[in-house]
N, C-alpha and C positions, 0 to 999 in steps of 0.2 A: 183665469186667479192660479190654475191649473199650472201654465207655462212658466207663473212667475216665482209659482214654490218649487218648479224644476230648475228652473236659473241658477234662484238662490243655494241649491241643492249643488248645486254646476260650482256655483263659485265657493262653497265654503267647505266642498272637495279639495278643489284647488289649491285652496287656501292650507288645509291638511298636508295637504302634497309639497306645500312648503317648508311648514313646521317642519317637514322629516327631512326637508334638503334632498329629496330624489328632483328634484327639476326637472317638471314637465314644462315641455316645448309651449304646450299655451300659454305657463303663467308669465314668459318674457315681455318686457312693458309694449307694445307696436312699436313707439317711439322708436326703440332700439333696432330694432328692425332691415329700415333703409338703409340701404349699403352693406350692411352684416352679413358676411359668408358663415361667423361662428361668434356666439355670445360668449365671456365670460362671465356664468351669472354672481359665482362668488371667487375672492383671491384675498388669501391671510399668510402675508406673512409675517413670523415672529422671529425677530435676532435679540440672543441673550447671552452679552455677555458676560461668562462667570466667573473669564479672567483672562488676562494679558496672553495667553496661549489656548482657553476655550469657550471657544465662539460658537454656540447652534445657530442652528440656524430650521425652522418647522414654518414649512410650507403648505397648506390646502387651497387647492383650485377646481373648481368646477366649472367645465366648457363644453356649451351646447355647439357644435357642429353644425349648420344650417342645408352647408351642401359642400358636392367635393372639393370645388373649394376654397373650406375652412379646414381642411381636414390637414394643414400642418401646421395650424396652430391648436390644436390634440394631442400634436408628437411631443413628448418630453423629453432632455435629454442633461440627466445630473452628471455633473463632472466629478471625478475624485481623485486621488494621489494619496501617497502617503503623511500630505499633513491638513487632509480635506476628506475626511471620512464619511460614505454616507452611513446610517447607525440605522436611517429603516424607510420604507418604500412603499407606500400599497397601491390600490384602488378600485374602485369600481365602476360598473358600467350600466346607462339606462337605457330604456327607448326612447323616443319622441314623445310618452305619458307619463316619462318620471317610473314605469319599470325596472327591476332590479334582470340584467340578463348577463350581469358577468360580474366576477370580481378576479383580480391580480396582484400574484404580490413581486418580491421581489426578485425569484425563478424566471418571469415570467422577462425580464428582461434582458436584451440583447444586450451582450459586455462587450467592450469593445477598446481599443487603443483609441483616442483621439485623432483620428487620422485625419490631419489636415491639407495633406498632397504638397509635402513642398518641406515639410519636417523631418531628419533624418534621426536624431533623435528626441524623444519627449517620453516623460514618466507621468504622463496625465491623460487616465480611461475616460471613459463615459460608458452610461446604466443606458440606456435607449428603449421610450418602447414608444410601437405605433397602434392602435386599435384598429381592431380584425372587424370590421365592419366599417358598412359603406350600404346601408339604409339610412336615409334621414330623414329625421333631424337626430340624431344619439347626443347624446353626454356622457361624459368622463370624468373624475375625480380622481385629484391626485392625492397623495401624503403621503410626507417625506421627511426626512430630519438630518440633515448634514451640519457634521461636528469640523469645527477649523482649531488648526493648532499657531495661529498668527490674529492680528487685532488691527492690524495696519490696513488694512481694503476691506470695504462690506463694498455690496452689489451694488450696484443702484437701485432704485426700486422707480421703472416705469410702468405705471396701470397697466397703457394702449399703446401695447408693440407695434401693432399693425392697421393701418387704415381700416382693412374690413372687417375687421373685430370690433365690437363694441364692448360694454363694462358693464354692467350692473353695479355691482359694490368692488373695491379695492381697496382692503386696510394695510398698511404697514405699521408694525409695532419697534419700538428697538430700546430692550429695557438693558440696566445697569445701575451698576456702586453711581452712589452719588456723588464719589468723590473722580468716575470716568468720564473727565469731559471730552465734549463733542464738540465741532460745530456740523451746519448743516446748512446744506443750498437747498430751497425750492425752490423753484421753476415753472410758471403756469398752475400754481398747488392752491386752488381759490381756498382753502381753509386750513388756517395756520397751525401748528404743533398744539396739540393738546397736553399736555405733559403733569405729569403725578408721581406720584410720593407714599407707596406703601410695604411694609414691609422689610425696610433699608435699600427699598430698589429703587429706581429711579424711571421714567419708562414714559416717553416720547410714541403719540400713537396721530397717523395722518389717514384719512382717508378718502375717500372719491366714491359718487355712487353717477350713474350715469352716462356713462360717456357715448355719444354715436358715435358710432363708427363714420367716414365721410371717403366721400370721392378724393382721390387724388388729384391734385389742380396742375397740369404743367406748370412749370420755372415760378416751380415751389421753391422757398429758401430751405435748411436743411432744418431736417424735423427737431431737431433740439430747439429750434426755433420756436414753435408752436405744440407742442405735444408736454406732456406734464410728467417731472421726470425727479428726483429727491436723489441727492449725495450725499452720504453723511463721513467725516475724517474724525478720525480721533487727534486727540491730544498727545500723549503718550502710546505709544504699543507694543511688541513685539510682531516678531516678525524671525520665522525658522531659528531660534534662539537669543535672537539679537535685540536689543532693544533700542531704544529710541520716545522723541520725541519734538512734534513741529509744529507752528500754527500758523508759520510764514510760509512761502516758495526758497528763500533765502536757507532754515532752519531742513528745508528737504532736502535740498538739490546738498547741503552737506553733506548730510548721512549720506545722501547716497554715494559718493564721493570720498565718502571717510570709512563706509561700512562696504561697499560692494564698487569702487573700483580702485582702489588705492594701492598700490603694491600691488599691479596684475601689468606691471610695461617695462620689465626686466626684458632685454633682449641677444641674444650669443652678439660673443666677440667680433664672432665672424660676418655675423650679415651690418655688426654698427660699424664694421673698418669699408665695408660695400656701399654702402649710405653713405658717408663718408669721401669713397672711390665717384661716386655717383654726383656728386652736387658738387664737384671740387669743381673753379671757375666759373661757375653760377653767384651774381652777385644779387642779383635781383630774388630778395627774396619768397617771395609770386613763382618767379620762377622756377625756385628750390623745389617749393612744394608742389607744384601742379611735374618736375620731375618723377619725385618718390611717392605722388600719389598714385601716375601712371605707371610707377615700378608693382605698386603694390594691386592694384587691375590684374596686371599681366604673372602677378604669381599664385594669386588666389584666387578661389572661388565660394559664391556663397551657398550656403546650408543652413539653413536654418535649425536650431539649437532648442527647446523648450523644458531645458534640466537646469540641476546646479540650485540656487539660493533663489525658487519661485521663477527661474528662465528670466530673473530679473541681474546677474550678475553676468559677464562677457568671460571666456575662453582666458586664463592666460595668455600673452604677443608670446610668449617664447612657446607656446602649444601652437597657434594659426602660422608664427614663421617657420615649425615644421612640418605641420599637416599639412600648409597652404589651402587650408579654407576654416569658414567659421561663420557664424550669425552675423546681423546689426551689430548686435552690441562687440560680441571678439572684434570684426572688422571694423568699426570706428578704434576698437579698443586696440587696434594694433599701429593703423597710423596716426593714430595720439601717438605710440612709441618711435616710429620710424620719424616723425617729423620732430620729433623732441632730439633725438640724434644731431637732427640739424640745426639746433636752436628757434623752432619755431615751436611756438606757443598756440594749444589748440582747444578749442569745449565742444568737450559729449553732449551730444543733446538730445533730449528726448521729447516725443513729436508725437500726436497724432498722426496717422498718413491716411492718404487717399485722396481722391483728384472732389471732394466735398467741402473741403477748406476748415473744418473744424480746430477750432482753436483749444489748445492749455485753456483754462479759464484764471485769469488773473488776478480774479477777488476771490478763489478759491481753490485751498494747496490743496492736493492728493495724490496718493501715490495710482490712483486707477486711471490716469487719465491721457495715458502714449501707451504706444503699440509698437515703438520705433524707434531706432536711433540714426541722430547722421551726425558726421561735423563739422563746428565751428570754427574759421580761421580770422582771428580776432586782428588783421590788420590797421594800422593805419590808415582811418579814412576811404578802409574798403576791405570793407567784412567779408568774409571769401564763404562759401557753404557745400561743402562734400559728400554726396550718394556715394559708401563705401561698400554697397550692396552691388556695385552691377560694375559689370566690365568694360562696358561701353559707356557709361555715359562723360563728357567730357569735365574737365577741370570746370567748376564754379555753375555747376550745370544743374540745377534740381527735378527741376520738368513740375506734372502735376502734381505728384503723388505727394510733397512738403510742402510748395509751396507758400507765400502768403495765410502766412498762420504764425500766432506764439508758438515758442517751442521754451521747454528749461534747460538753460545750460548748468552743466554740475562741475563747477569749478573748485579749485584747493579755501576757496572764499567765502563759499555757499552757492546756490542757486541763481541764477539773476532770469528773468522772461527776459530775450528775445524774441525777434520776430522777420523770418523769412522773405527772401526777396519775392516782388509782387512781377506779375509780367503780363502791364499792361497793353490793353490792344494796340496802342503803337507799335508795339516792339513786337509784338505776338502775328507775323508779317508771311505771307502768301502770295510773291510777289511771282506777276508770270509774263514773258514775253515771248510770244507767237509770230512766225511767220509760214503763212498756207500759199499754194499754190490751188486755184481751181480752175479743172477744166469744161469743154462745152458739152462732154459728158457727163459732168456732174460728179470727175475721180476730183480725187480732197490728195494732193502731197504737204508737208508742211514740216516743221521744226518745231519745236517750241526748251525753252528753257525758266524753271519755274526755283526760285531760292524760299528756303524755309528759315524762321528763326523764332525768337523766344518759343514758348512752349509750342508752334508750330517745326519747331526741329526734327520733333518725333514722328509726323508725319508719315515718312517712308520706314524707319525702322523696320517696320515687320517684313520690306526686301531685304533687310539688308544677309541676312543669313542663308536665302535661296539662292537657286543656279540661276543661270542666265530665263531658259527653261520657262520655271517660272517663274519668275517676273516680268517676259512676257506676259504670262496669261494673267499676272496680274494688275501690270497696265492696263489692260484692255478689259475688263471690270470696273476701272477707278474710273478711266473716262466716256464721255455719254454720245462717244463715236461709232457708229453702226458699220461693220466692216474692217473694222481697223486692224493693222497690218501692222509689226512694229520691225522697222528699219533695222533701229539700231537707239539702246537704251541704255544711259551713262546714271548712278546714283553715286554722289561721291558727297562724305560727311568731312569739315572743314573743324576741325576739332578746334578749335585755339580758341581762345578768351571771352570771344565772341561767338559761340560757332556757330553753323549754316550750313543745311539738307540745301545741293545742287543735285536740279532734274535736268538732264538732257534726253531728247525723245526726237526718235525721224521716223517720220509714219505716213505711211500711205491708204487709203481707204476709200475705194469705191460705191457708188451707188450712194455718196454722201450728201449729193445733189438732186433732185427729178424736176427735168427737163419735159413742159408741156406746153406746147399750143404760142412757142418763142418767150419762154419764159422760164427760167432756173431756178428753183426756189430751196432753201434751204437755211437749218438757223442760226443763226449767226454765232450762237455762244455754245459750244459743245464740251466744253472744258470746264466748267463750272456752276450748276446747277445747286439753287439752295431751295431745302425741302419748304413745305409750307407748315406753319405751328400749327397744330390740333385747335378748333374755335371753342372755347369755354364755352358751357351752359351757361345758364346765369345761375348769378348769386353767387359769384368768387369772394370768396374768403381771404383767400391768404395774400401778403404784397410779391408782385415782378420780381424774381431773383433771377440776377443773370450770372453762372457760377464763375466765366471766363472770358474777357474781350479780345476780338482779333479785327485784321484787317488785312481781306482780297482785293490782289490788285490786278487785272488780267489788262493787257494788248496785244488784241490781235488784228494782226494785217496780214487780210489777203492781197493777193493779184490774181484779178477778175480776167476770165476768159475775152478771149478775141472777141470781139461783136456783141458785149452786151453792155449794159450800162446799170449803175446801181439805181434805188428807188431817187423817189425827186426829194421828198421828205425824206430829211435824218432822224436819229432817234435822240432825243435829248430827256430823261428821265433822272426825276431829282426827287429821295427823298428823305427829309430831315424830322429827326425820333431825337428825345432826351435820352434814348438807347442804344441809339445809330445810326447813320447816315446811308445812301445808298444813289450812283452818280454814272448812271449809263450814258453815254454818248457815240456815235458814230458820226465820219466825214469821209471826205473823197478827194484827192487827187492823184495827178498822172496814173493815172488806171487802180490804183489801187486804193479798196476800201478798212475804213481804219475802225474795230471799235475799241471802243477802253469801257470798261470797269471799275468802280469801286466800290465796295463792301465793308463797310466796319458798323465794329457791336461790341458797344460799350459796358462792359462785366458794374453788376451796383444791385442793389433793393432801388425798383422803384413804387410809388401808390398803383396797388389794385388795382384802379379805375381806367390805369396806362396798357393790361393787356389787350383788352379791344384793336387799341393801336396798334402794341405788338403784333394781333394776328394779322392787321389789316398790311402791318408793311411787309410781313415775310408772305400772305399771298401776295403782293401787286410786286414784287421780287420774286417771288417763284415764278410769276407769271411772266412779268422779263424775261427772265435769264431764256425760256422757253419759248422769244419770239423768234418766226420763221420770215425772213424779206424773199422779194421776187427780186433778180435782176430781169430786165426785157435786152431782149435782143434787135441790135439796131446797129449804128456808127459811132464807133467810136471818137 
């Protein structure tokens, strides 16, 4: 009885602590601790649109850090500039029992430029705070308010930012006048918005509770597919003193063209005359564009610039022409202006960049979905895309930074959604042909020619600016051939309309084969080994997603040493699955052993039940890639 009373008193104490909101760690529901390094105890974000140029966002955040791996979740960074002002910022710290151990204010935050490592000009600063504690668990509570002088963009609400952070409760409210119309898109949010009106204001409320941390799963889709998020977009807005409205991508693209892009392409007469002379005599419009693009690449270099009208308006083309540098916006605008001189139309296109292939959302127009700009040339039956920030990228080649996704083209007629090219499994190829000579002492000499196409074109890009000595070192690490000595290495890039990288390698390697009791043993495929895929634990949640497909083909011909015979049984391994196929064979003729290998992985989304098949597939590929064979000494 006494123990029961003590336990009841303990529960009451915990309840009282929670009521006081000092967040003892013991009050975290046990089901939220699995896989968690931190737990958001409570988060409340209140956005209030007071006027088109006056939006207040008040955030309260309490987060308990359970161990060292959760430290990053408790770091706070609040960005600001002239149009985004921090009104207040403060916080408290508690130990694991919910006892306050510290408090802090704005003066305790580090204040610095929001350096990204590559921008030359920025007008954004950041106030940053790292809790000065390493005794776990602890809880930090933040309370801050930011005022923005714009109503075009509202930050996406993502209750659970990382896999290792659980969430007890997160609430998002959006308050505005009834005539401030908004659109919103709820993704993976179980409960729809609660909408109320009071005192002449309309309030939308969303909340989620008890979101468990989760174990990241290999080959999962992009997080946007399975995590909760809320996007809000206005019908009417003001941005940097410019008014506008939109409900469609067409209207948003029209506003961007009219207010951000128009009348920024004037070029000096000297440059106009040069471009005219540059393309004189070229009748093919695509070749004209290629010539102009390569001129732009040779003349300019990329510098990130995050100033101006919120970082969304490009430099004047005349400034880029004079200074010979610009950011993605400025270089696209400049290239457009040069093409226009030759009578070639093009589209300024906003895209979400990165190798994850995140698209502009077709059914939800909003301003803050892109972070990069590329150029589209709508040739008849041959739409061509240009990456204008690289001095090396071939004309018409995007690579995996912006391929296979929806983008917004801003045109005089308005915005329109377009899809960038997809590089398929067959086209992303690495084709290798090798001729090797193996002697009786196990020494190997040979030459290999490898061609890289599609997304594989970039595979040797990191070699191109290195010295011959460094290239040789890098190629030694690339291939799994022990004691490899590079006799000659040539890497060339054909930047035609179908770009190809070609590698020619001549080498030697001692100790490649091991001789023992009349047998000479070696690994028959020393040049292309596929790693095994981590075996997932039980109860997989997500579908299997393969971002990029590819095709690898190898043909290696061995001239065998005099007096040695190949194995009596030859390899013939064939695996075929929905997501890929693998085929390896060996054959022998005229003293030569020929090894053929083809591995093709097909991009796409597959049912989660296929993950075990994927693991088994890669394990078998890995095992076969590393097979050793033995030659037997005898009469040829």
